[in-house]
C-alpha positions in Angstrom: -15.7 -21.7 49.0 -12.0 -22.5 48.9 -9.4 -20.2 50.5 -5.9 -20.3 49.2 -3.5 -19.2 51.9 0.0 -18.0 50.9 2.3 -17.2 53.8 5.3 -15.2 52.7 8.5 -13.6 54.0 10.7 -11.8 51.5 10.0 -14.0 48.5 9.3 -11.2 46.0 11.4 -13.1 43.5 8.7 -15.9 43.3 5.4 -14.4 44.5 4.3 -12.8 41.3 4.7 -16.0 39.2 2.9 -18.0 41.9 -0.1 -15.7 41.9 -0.3 -15.8 38.1 -0.3 -19.6 38.2 -3.2 -19.5 40.6 -5.1 -17.0 38.5 -4.6 -19.4 35.5 -6.5 -22.2 37.3 -9.6 -23.5 35.6 -11.8 -23.2 38.8 -14.5 -20.6 38.6 -13.1 -17.4 40.2 -16.2 -17.1 42.3 -15.4 -20.5 43.9 -12.2 -19.4 45.6 -10.3 -16.5 47.3 -6.6 -15.9 47.8 -5.4 -14.6 51.1 -1.7 -13.6 51.1 -0.2 -13.2 54.6 2.7 -10.9 54.7 4.9 -12.0 57.7 6.9 -8.7 57.9 8.3 -8.6 54.4 11.0 -6.0 53.9 11.2 -6.4 50.1 8.7 -5.3 47.4 6.2 -8.1 48.0 3.3 -5.6 48.6 3.9 -3.7 45.4 3.9 -7.0 43.4 0.7 -8.1 45.0 -1.0 -4.8 44.4 0.0 -5.0 40.8 -1.5 -8.5 40.6 -4.7 -7.4 42.2 -5.1 -4.5 39.8 -4.5 -6.8 36.8 -6.8 -9.6 38.0 -9.9 -7.9 39.4 -11.8 -11.1 38.8 -9.7 -12.9 41.5 -10.9 -12.4 45.1 -7.6 -11.4 46.6 -6.9 -10.0 50.0 -3.6 -8.9 51.6 -3.1 -9.4 55.3 -0.2 -8.7 57.6 0.9 -10.9 60.5 3.3 -8.9 62.8 4.2 -11.9 64.9 7.2 -13.4 63.1 6.9 -17.1 62.2 5.3 -19.4 59.7 2.9 -20.9 62.3 1.7 -17.4 63.3 1.2 -16.5 59.6 -0.7 -19.8 59.0 -3.0 -19.1 61.9 -3.6 -15.5 60.6 -4.7 -17.1 57.3 -7.1 -19.4 59.1 -8.7 -16.4 60.9 -9.0 -14.4 57.7 -10.4 -17.3 55.6 -14.0 -17.1 54.4 -13.9 -20.5 52.8 -14.9 -23.8 54.4 -11.9 -25.4 52.6 -8.3 -24.2 53.1 -5.3 -24.8 50.9 -1.8 -23.8 51.9 0.6 -23.1 49.0 4.3 -22.3 49.4 5.3 -18.8 48.4 8.2 -20.1 46.2 6.1 -22.5 44.1 3.9 -22.8 41.0 0.7 -24.8 40.6 -0.9 -26.7 37.7 -4.0 -25.2 36.0 -6.3 -27.8 37.5 -4.8 -27.7 41.0 -7.6 -25.9 42.8 -10.4 -27.8 41.0 -8.9 -31.2 42.0 -9.1 -30.3 45.7 -12.6 -28.8 45.5 -14.0 -31.8 43.6 -12.4 -34.3 45.9 -13.7 -32.7 49.1 -17.2 -32.3 47.6 -17.4 -36.0 46.6 -15.8 -37.4 49.8 -17.2 -35.8 53.0 -15.2 -38.2 55.2 -11.9 -36.7 54.0 -10.7 -34.0 56.4 -7.4 -33.2 54.8 -5.3 -34.2 51.8 -2.1 -33.3 50.0 -0.6 -33.8 46.6 2.8 -34.3 45.0 5.6 -31.8 45.3 8.1 -31.7 42.5 11.4 -29.7 42.6 12.0 -27.1 40.0 15.7 -26.6 40.1 17.2 -23.2 39.1 20.5 -24.9 38.5 20.8 -28.7 38.4 20.4 -31.6 40.8 23.6 -32.5 42.6 25.2 -35.9 42.0 25.0 -36.8 45.7 21.2 -36.4 45.7 19.1 -39.4 46.8 15.4 -39.8 47.3 16.0 -39.1 51.0 18.0 -35.9 50.7 15.7 -34.8 47.8 12.7 -35.0 50.2 14.7 -33.1 52.8 16.0 -30.3 50.7 13.3 -29.8 48.1 10.2 -31.1 50.0 9.9 -33.6 47.1 6.9 -35.9 47.7 5.3 -38.4 45.3 3.5 -41.5 46.3 2.3 -42.6 42.9 -0.7 -42.1 40.6 -3.4 -43.5 42.9 -5.4 -42.0 45.8 -4.1 -43.6 49.0 -3.5 -43.1 52.6 0.0 -41.7 53.5 2.6 -44.3 54.5 2.9 -44.7 58.2 4.6 -41.7 59.8 4.1 -39.6 56.6 1.8 -36.7 56.0 1.1 -33.9 53.4 3.9 -31.5 52.7 3.2 -28.1 54.4 3.5 -26.3 51.0 0.8 -28.4 49.4 -1.8 -29.3 51.9 -5.6 -28.9 52.0 -8.0 -29.0 55.0 -11.6 -28.6 55.9 -11.6 -25.5 58.0 -13.4 -27.3 60.8 -10.2 -29.3 61.4 -8.7 -26.4 63.2 -11.8 -26.0 65.4 -11.3 -29.6 66.5 -7.5 -29.8 66.9 -6.5 -26.2 67.4 -4.3 -23.9 65.5 -0.6 -24.3 64.5 1.8 -24.3 67.4 3.7 -21.0 67.2 6.6 -22.5 69.2 7.3 -24.6 66.1 7.8 -23.7 62.5 10.1 -21.3 60.6 10.7 -17.8 61.9 12.5 -15.5 59.5 15.8 -17.3 58.6 15.3 -19.9 61.3 14.6 -23.4 59.8 12.5 -24.9 62.6 9.8 -27.3 61.6 7.4 -30.0 62.9 4.3 -27.7 63.0 2.5 -29.7 60.3 3.4 -33.0 61.9 2.0 -31.7 65.2 -1.4 -30.9 63.5 -1.5 -34.3 61.7 -0.7 -36.2 64.8 -3.7 -34.6 66.5 -5.9 -35.3 63.5 -4.8 -39.0 63.5 -5.5 -39.2 67.3 -9.1 -38.2 66.5 -9.4 -40.6 63.6 -9.6 -38.0 60.9 -9.0 -39.2 57.3 -6.0 -37.7 55.6 -5.3 -38.8 52.0 -2.7 -38.4 49.3 -4.1 -37.2 45.9 -1.9 -37.7 42.8 -3.2 -34.8 40.7 -2.9 -31.5 42.6 0.8 -31.0 41.8 2.9 -28.2 43.2 6.3 -27.3 41.6 8.7 -26.1 44.3 11.4 -23.6 43.1 14.9 -24.7 44.3 17.7 -22.1 44.2 21.4 -23.1 44.4 21.5 -21.9 48.0 19.2 -24.7 49.1 21.8 -27.2 47.8 24.8 -25.9 49.6 26.4 -27.2 52.8 25.4 -24.3 55.1 21.7 -24.7 54.3 21.9 -28.5 54.6 23.5 -28.3 58.1 21.1 -25.7 59.4 18.1 -27.5 58.1 19.0 -30.9 59.5 20.0 -29.5 62.9 16.7 -27.7 63.1 14.7 -30.9 62.3 16.2 -32.5 65.4 15.7 -29.4 67.5 12.1 -29.2 66.4 11.4 -32.8 67.1 12.9 -32.5 70.5 10.6 -29.5 71.3 7.5 -31.1 69.8 7.9 -34.5 71.6 8.9 -33.1 75.0 5.9 -30.8 74.9 3.7 -33.9 74.7 5.7 -35.8 77.4 8.8 -37.7 78.2 7.3 -41.0 76.9 6.8 -39.4 73.5 10.4 -38.1 73.5 11.9 -41.5 74.4 9.8 -43.1 71.7 11.2 -40.6 69.2 14.7 -41.5 70.4 14.1 -45.1 69.8 12.8 -44.2 66.3 16.1 -42.3 65.8 18.0 -45.5 66.6 16.1 -47.4 64.0 16.7 -44.6 61.5 20.4 -44.9 62.2 20.3 -48.6 61.4 18.6 -47.9 58.1 21.1 -45.0 57.3 24.1 -47.2 57.9 22.6 -49.9 55.7 22.0 -47.4 52.9 25.6 -46.1 53.3 26.9 -49.6 52.7 24.7 -50.1 49.6 25.7 -46.7 48.1 29.4 -47.4 48.8 29.4 -50.8 47.1 27.6 -49.4 44.1 30.3 -46.7 43.8 28.2 -43.8 45.0 29.8 -43.1 48.5 28.9 -39.4 48.5 25.2 -40.3 48.4 25.7 -42.4 51.5 27.9 -39.9 53.3 25.2 -37.2 52.9 22.8 -39.5 54.6 25.2 -40.0 57.5 25.6 -36.2 57.8 21.8 -35.8 57.7 21.3 -38.3 60.5 24.2 -37.0 62.6 22.8 -33.5 62.6 19.2 -34.6 63.3 20.4 -36.7 66.3 22.5 -33.8 67.7 19.4 -31.5 67.6 17.2 -34.3 69.1 19.6 -34.8 72.0 19.9 -31.1 72.7 23.5 -30.9 71.6 23.0 -28.1 69.1 21.8 -24.5 69.5 18.9 -23.1 67.6 
C-alpha cells in the first residue's frame, strides 16, 4: 500500500483542491491511503478535510494532529501513522496530475533496488513570474525542479524536493526520522531536513532516482515573490546549513564553507553574464541570494 502524507499548517486556501486532485488519481482507491497531519492549524482546515472525507468515502482518509510545531515533527508523525510500505510526501499548497500516484507505485514495484525517488515540481503562479527570475531564483522561491524527461540519478549535490518525494518506509528504519531541529516551524523558514535524510541514504548506498512523470504543481502566491520572503528564506537556508553541518562535525562545516566560496565564484560569473546581456537585475538577485546564505552560514544572522 502507498501512504500519501500531507503535512499542513494554515493552508485552508489550498488543501481542498489538493485533496480533490489526489482523489482524481487513476490508482485504485484500495491501493493507497491519505494521512493529513494537522500541525496546529488555526484556520478551517479540519472542516474542509471533514467535508472531503464525507464526499469521498471511497478514499481511505485519516486526520492526525501533531502538537509539536514544525514540519519535521509533522513528517515524523505521518511516518508513525502510515500503514503503507511506500510513503509519498505532497506539499499542502500543490496539485498533482491524475497518474501521479500510479507512477510511483509502478516504479517501486518494478525496481526493488530504488529506495526513494522524486519528480518534477512546476510553479503555478497566482500572479505572474517576475522579470528578475532566473532558473536559480526560481528553484529557490518556487521549489521548481525539472531534470528532463528521462529517469536518472540526481545531479551531484541534488535530491528530491521535499514536496514531491517518495520513499520505501524501511528507509526511516535504517536512517532514522527527520531531524526536528531542522525544517520549517510555523512562519520560520528553516530547511535542510530533507538534505539530512538524503545524505544519510547516500552514505548507506541507497538508490535515489528522479522520475520525469509524477509531476507536482506548486501554487505560488505573490507574497513568495516579494523582498521580505526572499530575504527571510535565503537567510534561513544559511542558518539551516550551519546547524546541519556543525551537528555532523567541524570538518563537514568547513567543507560547506569551501563549497560556499565556490558558489560565490559561480554567482559572480553569472552576475557578469546577466549584466552584459542587459539583465542586471537577474544577476543582482543572485548576489543578494548568495549574500544572505553566507551571512546565515557564518552565524551573522538571527533565526
